[in-house]
Every structure is written in structure tokens, then in C-alpha cells.
N, C-alpha and C positions, 0 to 999 in steps of 0.2 A: 418808313417804319418808327413807330413810337415803342418809346421803352418806358416801363417802372422803375424810379429809382427808389430805393429802399436805403435812407440812411439814418444809421444809429449814433446816437454820442454816448459814448461810454467811459468807463475807465480802463488804463494798460491792464487792472488787475482783471478786468472781465474780457478781455480783448479774444481770448482763445476762447472762451463761451460761448461770444455773440456770433464769432467766426463762423463755427461751429453748426449754429443754429442754422446761419442763412445758406452755409453749406446743405445742408442736410433738407431748406425748404428748397434747392433748387439751381441756386447760384451757380453759375459756369465760373466765376473769379472775383476776386473783392479788391476794392480802394481801398486803403486804409491810410488817414492824415493824421498823424502822430506830430503834434506841435513842436515837441523834445527832438526830433530829427530836424527838423525846418531851423528850428532855432541854433543845433548845432552846425548845421550845412552852412548857415548865415555868416557864421564865424571862419568859414575856410574859402575865403574868395574866388582862389584860383580852381576849385572843384566844381563850379557854377557857372554857366552862362546868365541867366535870368533868372528871378524868385517872385512870384505873385505876392506884393506887399501885405495883401490881405492875409495871406497865409499866418504872416507875424503876429497877426491882432488875435490869433483863436487863444480860447482858454487852454492855458499850459499843463492844466490838471485832466484834460478831458481827450480822448481821440475818436476819430469819425471814421467809421466804419462803413461802405458805399456797397450793395449791392444793384445788380441791374434783373430786371424781369421782362422779357417779352409781355406786348399786350397781348394776353389769350385769355381765354376763358375763366380758369381757373387763377388768374393772378390776384383777385379780390378774395379766394381762401386762402391763398399764400400770404397774402400782408396780414388777416386774422391771425394767423398763424403763428408767423413772425411777433405778432404784438403782443400774444397773451402770453409765449415763452421768453420774450425782453422784458415786458412790462406788467402785467396785471400776475403770470403768474406767479413770480418769486413774492410777491406782496402777499397772494392768499396762502402763502406757506410761512407768510412773518417775516421775510427777508427786505430788502430793499430793491426797488427794480434793480436789472442790469443796464438800464440805458433807456432812453428817450429814441421814437422811432417819428422818422419823420420820411412821407412819401410823397414823391412829384411824379409828372411826366417829364421825359426827356426825346427831343426828337434826334433820329439819327444822324442826322444833317449835321445839326449843332454839336454832336463829338467831331465831327468831319473836318469844322471849321473853326471850333474854338482855339486851339492848339496854334493858330497862325498869329497870335496876337504875340508869343513867345519867340516866334523865329523869325531873328534879325538878320541882315548882313553878316558874315564872319571871316575873318581874315588868317589864310590857313596857309602854312610854308611861305617862299618868300615874297610872291606876286599874285595867289590864286586868293580871290575873293567869291564864298558862296552866297549868292543873292537869290532870296525869294523873288518869285516874277512878280508879285505884288507891291514888293516896296522902291521905295528910291533909293537912290546912293548914287552919290558921284565920284567916281573913280578915278583915282590917279593916274598921273601917266603912262605909267611899269605898270596898273592892275590888269588882270588876265579877269575879268567878270563871268561865271558861270549863273546863268539866270537858271533858278530850280522850282518846280513845283511837283515835290514827292507823293502829292494826294494820299493815298493809303496805303503806297510802297515804301518800303525800307529804306532808309538814305537821306538825311538832311544834311549830308554832308560836315555834319557838327561832333558826330561818333569818334571817340579817340583812336579808334583801330582805321577810321576814314582818314583821320586827319593824319595819321603816319603813311598810308596808302599816297597820298595826295602829295607828300612830301617827297617819298620814294620816287614817283611818278616825276615830278619837277628834275629831278638829279639823272635818271634812267632814262628818260622818252627820248628818242631821234627822231629824223623827219624819214628814217626809212625803218621806222618799227613798226611792228605788229602788236594790237595789247587786246587780250583778251580777258573782258569782263564778267566772271563768274560769278553767279549768282547778283546781276545787276541791278537788282531792285529798282531803283528812281533811276538808275544810268549817269549818277554823279558822275565816279569815277571812269568811265569812259569816254565821258564829255571829257573832261579835264585832260584826258589822253591826246583827245582829238585837239583840244583847244591847244595845248603844247606841240603838235606839230607832228603827231602820229602819222603814218600814211594810212594804217588801217586799223578800225576796233570792232570788235565783234564782242555784242552783250548777248550774255547767257540766261534765261530764268525759266524756271517750271513754272512761277504764277503767273495767268493771265493780267491779272492789273499791274504787275510790275513791269510785262512786256507793255501794257497800254500806257503807262506813266512814263517810261522809258521814252517810247517812240515819241509822244510828245513832248518831253525835254530836248529829243534832239532837232526837233523841228524848231522850238524856243531858239535854243544857240546855233542855229542854222548850220548844223554839221551832219545833215543827213549824207552829205557826198563822201564821209567819210568812216561814221558808222552806222553797223545797222545789229539789229537785237533778231535773236533766234529765240525761241520757245520749244523747249524741251530738256531732255539728260543730256549733260554735257557731251556723254558719249557717243552720243545717238547724233548730235546736231553739229559738232564740231569735225 
């Protein structure tokens, strides 16, 4: 499926106005790139893993607001309305334009793949390494490597709460443990538990995509005999 990306380069003073225009024309959500946020974040090296270097070259006086619209029959009319309200309308009233509008087409599969270039192997806890399935990695003798492809499911293994859970699993999982991964997403926590030697792991999720992705990651990590995924409400499937 193709989408129309409407990108508006504007000032921080006009951010709310431009955002309101995009929402009023049907945008379900916005992506806002503010170079001041990126510059500030780059100074705090402990708060990020990877930053796209090109973001540091952005005009520090401008922000980019992006909205996405499905390729429908009325998308051309939507673009015309946005351009009129952002560019030509203010000029007709004797004011400066609110920003510059750039329109492009984006394939849905580009979103599903482009994030992968920022997802790299990450060490967690004492010996756990979360490794994207498409990345090469030279493990140390004591490393416990978890191969992961989260796809469209939640759970890359890099979120702070996930890291804390992995560290807890390293401390508490025993060979007689039964572990429940509730809201399993990509299955990362359950797989960690299985790799740490748990006797049985049961993952539960309401989302069909998460169920599929978890099962795929279970096979990649060869823990099918230990871990299973159940789709549904926790109280109904456990």
C-alpha cells in the first residue's frame, strides 16, 4: 500500500497552527522533527543508542512536521487545501507563509524496513545479548545470544523496562521455573527466560501479529520445546 507524505517545513512558533491544519484535513498522527531536540539529545550520550547523523545537519531554526494520508481519490484535494492554508492563504492576507509544503509518496514496506538500520546488537544484564536476526555478531564465550526480528510487534529488547525485566530474569529464573510472558509482543522476554533454563514458558498476547512474530522468534532461537504462545485474554487462556 502506498501513502502520501505531506512534509511542512515551518518555525517553532507556527508548529501548533500547522499541526492543527494537518489534523483538520484528516491526519491521524504527526511526526515532528525539531532540531533543537536532536541537538539537546546528542549532548546526553547515556540517553540514546543511535542518532541519524543527518538530523544534526538540519536547519536549527526550522522544524519539520510530517503527516501521512492513504492513497485515496480525495488525497489531491487534501493536498490542495493544505497548501492553500499553509502557503498561499497567509500571503493573500498580507502575512508570511506558515511554511513550505513538500509532497512525496511512501511505500508501506519502506516503513517496515527502514528502522532496521538503527537496530544493532545490544548487551543487557550480565551475559544477555539481543541480536537482530539480520546482523552479524561475534559472541564471547559466556554470551547468551537472543536472535530477534520484532517485525511490526512491540519488543526490540532495548526499552528500559525490557532491560530491567531481562536483568530480573537473570537473577530469578531457575531450571524448575514456569514463566508467563504477558503481552509478549515479539516474545523477547519469554525467549530470554527459556534460554536461561526455565522449565516452561507461556507467552500471551491479544494481537495476532505479535502471536505470529513471537512464534517466528521462538523457532529462530530453537526453544519450541520450552515456550508456547497463546492468543487471547490472560484470564481466558491461562
